[in-house]
N, C-alpha and C positions, 0 to 999 in steps of 0.2 A: 583455309580449308582446301584441300585438293578437289579437283573436279569429280563429281559423281558419274560414272560411265554407265550408259544405257546399253543393253545388249540388242536393242531393236532398232538401231540406227538413229535417225534424226530425232532429237528431242524438240518438241514444238510448244510445250507448255510446263510451267511449274506453280505451285501454290503452297505457301506455308500454312500448317495447321496452327490454330490458336495455341499460344504457349511455345511456339517455335521448336517443338520436339520432333516434329515430322514434316516431311515435304513430299507432295505428290507431283508426279510428272506423267505426261502423255506424249505420244509420238507416232512413229510409223507403224508400230506393231499391233495396233487395234486394242491394246491393253493400257491400264493405268497401273503405274508403280508407285508405291508408297515407301518413302525412305526415312530411316532414322538419322536425324542430324548428328548425333553424337558418335555414331559408329560408322556411318556412310553406308550401311547396308539396308536391304529391303526389310521393312517391318511387317509386311503382309504379303501373301501370294499375290500375283498380278490379278487386277480386276478385269474380267473379260465379259464382253456383251456387245460391243460395238462391232460393226462389220467393215469399218474403214478406219483411216487415220484419226487419232484422237488430237484434235487441235488445241483444246482448252480444257483445263481443270481448275476447281475451286473449292475451297472448304466453306461451309456454312459458319457464321460467326460463332455459334456455340460448338463448333467442331465435330458435331454428330453426322454430318453429311458431307459427302464429296460429289460435286457435280462435275459432269463432263459433257463436252460438245465435240461432234465429230463430223467427218465428211459423209456419214451415211444419213445426213440431214436431221439427226435427232439429238435431244439433250437427255442425259440420263443421271439418275441420282443413286448413290451408294451409301451403305452404313459404313462409317469410317472405322469402326471397331471391328466389324466382321468381314467386311468387303462385300456383303450381300447386295444385290441390285434391288433398289427400293421402287423405282418408277422409270418409265420411258415417256418422254414428252415429244410429241410430233406436231408439225405445223409448218416448219420451214420447207421451202422447195428446193433449197441448194445447200451446200456445205455450211455447217455452223462453225464460224470462225473464232468466236470468243463468248464467254459466259462469265457472269459476275453476280454475287449476292449483294443485296442492299445491306447497309450496316446493321439494321435491326433484324435481318434474316427473314423478313415477311415477303421479299420479292427475289426473284432470280431473272436476270435479263440476259438475253442472247442476241447476238448480231450474226448475220448470215450473208453469204454471197448472193442471196436473193434480194439484197438492198434493204432489208427490213431489220428493225430491232423489235423483239418481242419480250413481253413481261410474263412470268409464270408465277403461280403459287407453289413453293417448294414443298409444302405440307400435304397438298392434294395433287400436284401434278397438272392442274388445270391452267389454261391461259388467263391472263388478266387484261382486260380491255382488248383494244385493236392494236395491230402493229404500229409502231411509231414511224412517221413519215419524216424525211429530211435528207436521206442518203441519195446521192446521185449515181453512186458506183457501188460495186461489191463491198459490203461491210467486212472489215477485218479485225476490229478491236474495239473494246468498250470497258468501262469501269465506273463505279459509283464514287462520289467524294465521301470522306469519312462521316460527314454529318447527314448524308443521304439526300442532300438538297439537289445535287447535280448528277446526271448520268452523262458521260462523255463517250463518243463513238468516232472511229476514224474509218476512212475508205481507201480503197486501192486507186493510186495514181489520182487522188483528189486534192492533194496538197493542203488539207486542212483537217482539224478536229472540230466536231460539233457538240454543243453541250445543251441538254434538255433540262428544264426545270421540273423536278419530280412532283411538285404541288400542282402545276398546271399542265404538265406534259407537253409544254410549248418550247420551241428552240430559243436559247439565249442569243441575244444579238451579238455577243462576242464570239467570234469564231477564230481559233487559233490557227494561223497559216505559216507557211514557211518550210513544210516538209517536201520531200520528193515522193514519198510513199509512207503513209501512216499504217505500219504493220501491227505495232503493239503499243499500249499505253497502260499506265497505272498511277493513281494519286498516291503521294506520300501520306504517312498515317496522320499527320496534322492537317492535311488538305492544303498546305501552302505551295506544293509543288505538283505538277503533273508531268510524269516521266514518259517519254515516247521514244520508240525506235527512230534512228536517223540514217542518214546515208553513211557509207563506208563502215557498217556494222558497229555504229556508236549508239549510245543512249543519250538523250538530251532532256533537260529540265525546263519546264515553263511555269509561268505564274498564271494560274487559272482565272484569277480576277482581272488581269490586264490583258492576257494573252501574249505577253512579251517572254522572250527567252532569257533564262538566268545566265549571266556571263560566266564563262569558265567552268560550266558544269558537265562537260561532255566526259563520259565513261567509255573507254575503249579497251579491247582485250580479245573479243571474239573475232574468229577468222572467216565467219559467214553470216548469213542473215540471222538476226535476232527475232525469234518467234514468240517470246513470252517474257513479260517483265512483271515482277510482283514485289511490293514492299512488305517487310515483316510487320506484324501488329504493333511492336514497340518502336518501330522507325529506325532501328539500329542497322538493319541490312536491306539490301535490295538484291533479289535474285533474278537472274536472266537465264533463258535457255535458247540454244542456237542450233541451226542446221549443221554447225561444226561438230555436233555430237557431244557438247559439254554443257554443264550447268555451272554457272559462275555466281559467286556470292560476294557482294560488294559492300564496302563501308563508304557510302558516297559522301563526297566533300564538295560543298558549293563554294564558288568564288575562287578556285584555284585553276588557273589555266594549264592545259596540257593533259597528259594521259594519266588516269588513275589506275592503279594496280589493285586487284582483288585483295581485300583483307589486309591493308597496310598495317605495319606495326603501330604506326600512329598517323594521323592526318596532317600533322606538322612536325617540325624539327624534333628529333630525339636528342634531348639535352643531356641525359645522363642514364648510365646502365650500371647494374650491380649484379654480382653473383652470389648466390647463397653459399654459406660456408661448407655445406655438404655437396655442393656442386650440382645440385638438382634443378635449380630454376634460376631464371634471369628476371630481374625487375628493370623496367624503364620508365623514365619520366619525359614528358614532352611540352612543347609549347601548346598542344592542343588541349591542355588543362587536365590531362589524365595520367594515370599510372597503370602500367600493364605488367602481367607476370606471365612468363613463357617457360615451357618445358625446355631445359637446356639440351636434352638429347635430340628431341624432334623438332624444336622451334614452334611447336603448337601453343596457342594461347591456353593457359590453364583455367583462366577465369575471364568473364567480361571485364571490360575496362572499369578501373576504380575511378569514380568521378565524385565531384563535390567541390573542386576548386573554382574560383571565379576568375582565375588568371593563370598564366604560364607556370608549369612546374619546371624548376630549375635544377633540382637534384633529388636523388633517391639513395637510400643506404639500407642494408640489411642487417639485422641483428645477429650477433655470433652464434646463436642457437637456431637461426634461420626462421624464427617464429613471427618476426615483426618487420615490416618495411616502413621506413620513414621517408616522408617527402616534403620538400620545401618549395614554397611558391612566391611568385611576385606579389601575391595578396598579403604578404607579411605573416603568413601562418605556416605551421608545421603540422602534419597529420601523421598518425600512426595507424597501420592497417594490419590486420591479421593475414599472414602470408598464405594461409590455407583456404580460408573462406572469402577473403576480399573484403570483409566487413571493417569499417572504420573502428579502431580500438581506442576507446576513451574520447575525451574531449579535445578540440582543436587546441594546439598549443599557441598562444598569442602573447608576445611581449615585445617583439622587434617593432621598430617604427618605420622600417622600410623594407624593400625587397630581401627575402631570404634566399641567398645564393647557394648555399652549400650545407650539407648535413652529414654527420658521421657518428656511429656508435662506438663506445670505448670497447676494448677487447673483453672486458669483464661484463659488459652489458649494463653496468651501473649508470653510465652517463650517456647523454646524447648531446653533441656539440653542434652548434648552428651558427653560421656566419651571415652577416647581413650588410646591406648598403647603408645601414645606420652607423657603421664604423664600430660595431661591436660584435663579440662572440658571446652567445648565450651557452650556459651549461645547464641542462635539464636533467632532473632525477627521473629515470625511466620508470621507477615504481610509482612515485607520486605524481608524475607528470607536471611538476612545478620547477621553476628555476631554482637552482641551488643557491644557498646563502652567499656563496663566492662567485656565482655564476654570471656576472656581468663583466666581461673583460674588454677593456677599450683599446682601440687601435687608431692610428692616424688617418687611415682612409677606409673606404668601403672594403669589406672583407669577401673574397671570392673563394677562398679555399681553406678548409681545416682537416686535420688528420691527427689520429692518435698513434703513437709509437706501438709496435706489436707487443712490447714488453709492458705496456700500460703505464709507462713511467712519464711520459711527455705528451703534451698537446701543442701542436703547431698550427699557426694560421698565417695566410698570406694576404696582403692587401693590394689595392689598385696602384699604390705608389711604389710597389717593389720591396716592401718591408716584410720580413718574416718574424713572427713573434713565437716565442717557445716558453710554455708554462709547465710547472710540474702538474701531472694529471691530478684531478680532484682538488686543486687548490687555485688560488688567484696569484700565486708566487711565480714570478719569471725565473725560468731556469738559466737564463743568460739575456744580455742585452739584446734588443731587436737586431737582426742581420738586415743589412741593406743589400739584397740579392741583385737587384737591377733598379733601373729608373722607370721600367714599365711594370704593368701589373702582373702579379703572380696569380695564375688561373687555376693551378693545381698543385697538390703536394702529395708526396708518397715517401714513406720511410722504408729503408731497406729491411729485410726480415729480421736482421739481428739488432735493429734499432741504432746502428752506428753511423749510418748515412741518411741523407735526406735529399730528395730530388725535388726540384721546383720547375714547373712547367710555366714559361714566361711568355707575355704578349710580344717580346721582341723576336720571336722565332726560335728561341733556344730553350734547352733544358739544362739547368745548372745543378751540379751535384756537389753537396757540401759534407765535410766531415764534422759531426756533432761535438766531438770531444774537443777538437782544436778550434772549431768555429771558423775554419778556412775552406775556401772553395777547392775542390779536387780537380774537377774538369768541367767543361762545357760541351754539351752535345749540340752541335751545329749542322743543319742540313735542311731543315724545314724552310720553306719560303714564305710562310705565314705564321700567325700567332699560334703558340702551343696552347691547346685548350685543356688537355689532359694528360697525365703521366701516371705509370704504375710499374711496380716491381713484380717479377715473377717470385713465386714462393721459395725456389731454390737459389734466389739472389744472383742468378746468372745474367738475367736480361732485364732491360727497361723497355717499355713500350710508351710511345707518345703519339698524341693525335693532334692534328693541326687544321687550321682554316685552309691549308694548301691541298685539301682533299685527300691527304695521305695519313696512314698509320706507319710509324717507323719503329724498327726493332734494333736495340743497341746492346753491345756487350757492356754489362753493368760494372765490370772491373777496369775496362780500358776505355770506355767511351767510344769505341769503334762502331760505325754504322754497319749493321749486319743485312738489313733488308729494308725495302720500301714496299708497302702494301697498297695497291691501287685498286679502285672499284667504286668508292663513294663518289657521288656526283658533286658534292659541295663540301662545306665544312664538315670536319669530324669532331664532334663535340666531347665525346667521352670514350675512354678506353680502359679495359680491366683484364686481368688474367683470370682464367679459371683456377681453382685451387690447386690442381696438379701441375700448373705452369705450362701445359702442353697446348693450350688454346687461348687466343686473345679474342676478346669481344669488343666491338666498336659500334657506336651509334652515330648516324648521319643526319644531316641537316635537311638539304633539299630533297634527298631521296626518301627521308622519313623511314628508313629501315635499319635493322641491326644486322651486322655481319659477324661471323665468327671465322677465325683464321687458324690454320694449323702451324704451329711454331716450327716444327721440324721441316715442313714442306717450305716454309718461308726462308729458312736457312739454306735450302738447296736451289733457290731460284736462280741466283747468279751462276752457278755451276752447270745448270740445265739449259740456260737461255739459248746457247748455240745449237743444241741437239733436239730440243722439243719445242714445236711451234706454239703449244699451249703456254709454256713458260715465256716464250718471247711475247705473247699477248699479255701475259700477266704483269709485265713490266711496261706496258703501254699506257698512255693517258688518253682520255676521251675528249675530243675537241668539240666546239659548239656545233659542228655539222654532223656529229654522230660517228666520226672516224676514230678508231684506236690508232694512236700515232706513236711510232718508235722514238727512241731517244735522239735520233738525228733528224726527226721530222717526217719521217717516211710514213706513208699511209698504209697500215697493215690490214684493217677490216673495217668495213662499214656496218653499223648497227641500226636496224629500224627503230624508230622512236619508242615503241613500247617495249623494247628489250633493254634499252639503256638504263642503267642503274639496277638491273636484276640479272646481269651476266655473272655466272658463278665460274670463275677460273681459279686454279690452284694458285696460292694456298688457301683461298676462301673455302671454308668447309660447309658452311651453311648460311642461307640468307633467311631472316626472319622478317616477314611483313610483305613479301612479294613472291610469286611463284618463280623460282630461279630458272634461268635459261642456262643450260650447259652446252658448251661447244665441244665437239668431238671431231677428230681427223681420221678418215679412212685410211687403212694401211696402204702405203705407197703414194700418199699425197705429196705432191711437189710443192714446195714452198721456199721462200727466201731467194737464194741465188739460182735455184732450180725451177723457178716458176715457169719459164719458157718450155719446160718439158711437158707441160700439161697438153701442148698441142701435139706432142709426139705419142701421147699415151692413148690407148685404145679405150680405157674406161673412164677417163676424165674424172679423177677423184675430186670430191668437193667437200667443203666444210659442212658439217651438219649441226643443227641445233635440236635440242630436246628440252621440252618444258616439263 
């Protein structure tokens, strides 16, 4: 989701409504804004009543009230449906920094720069008990645990978070330390994590039971102080608001070192991508045990993640009528999903005895073929969801790839020993003896549109193209420096695309085997590649960067001819080294990228990045580059490279 822009300057607080349909925010402008999550627009007119900055907003658990705390020393309550002010609560003697409802909605807590925490009855607006003692400096943040047992609060320059037992209202002996300045905090929905703002505009996760920091849990992306953190009720998202004027929504991942990007396509490697036959959506499978569906035009997720697997998802395929998505997993199962609702369609398909590595629909949508490490191919009847009578086909080794010919006449499979098997579709009869393509594993298979040729992506770094009628190899596409994970034909039969562990996608002339272009941008292995139905766009799924890229074929063909005239084309042919430098073919250092931009730079011919906010590079007119770089010192304007997110 793109950042929501406030017209009132700095955004200091955000809060999800129950059901995640709305988001409230407060900031410099003395008003509270209520946003629609689905449209990104304001759902109500601004709520006005405070006379100073609104530092904190919160929804009551039943969603009927919005509470706000401000620099006018007051806490206010609003009707969330009408926006009408319900009550004003006074008692603090300095700015109210943060407010929070208890999970049962019976209490509203507030913390102030007057060093106190106060409890209120949200139904009457009256104070409950005396102020809680324990803060040594101005209070900045607080939050209840989901079970209501704990109330946490943090102070300015105090290096710690304090926890109160809500049954006794006494301080917990465990005090979380290690902060420079505790500005904001929030419990996760299951209470297992306590999120807090940290130095350098990051968000950090802690275990509230032990006070220890979760390793590799840092979220980075804001460019200024983070003033609010909120976890959504379902635990899927974390929202943060910053002095940089943006609201960011995250899918937090625990245990992964480095920078997390907002709303990644997946939290782990993208293993497979597929495109609907009408070209409207993209499906992806991942090591994170999920399947996702994306709008092919905008890159926006059409539905929440499709969940249910207990292990990694290795492959996805889309039915010819674009109504079903099939996915295969390490848990030895295959699932079918309704492509429009995201609901699982029918029972889980279980017959394999080992990892299911690949899945494919027949062109007539009658059969679903799956290949497994149990050395078999299973053919399933899509209507009955049962294995066909002829549907247990044996191979010599683990099966990594299956494909139906476009004319629906043949079914091919490739195994880890380099053997290719070809059967007559809808039968267990071999169309020919197995082909020994290579001694290395066949990772991917693609038929040419006329069903006359077949391409094999092989673990020895090559793509082998064979003539089906003669059973002879036509040519070998050599150029990758790592195993080829995926191969695809364009619909007009002009091009072959291949994806490799060498971080690249390559475009080849399908008739001559000539290398046409090398597409760079993924940070690690590229596990899957496919053409859009019109053949003008390539889609690829990445490993370490966990994102999906789309590539313009025409722009890719122009790369080499423009490299000498266009600095962006020069950068498009550069590789990213371990230190963050884009490096030219001769080892020259072209441009250094900050860590949170690596993996999301969008340079031509990359058309779109799905799963991260893309960073586009532009050059001002008159920029001196290449051999003319010394002219920068003679220029009065000093043109520079600009980035836009």
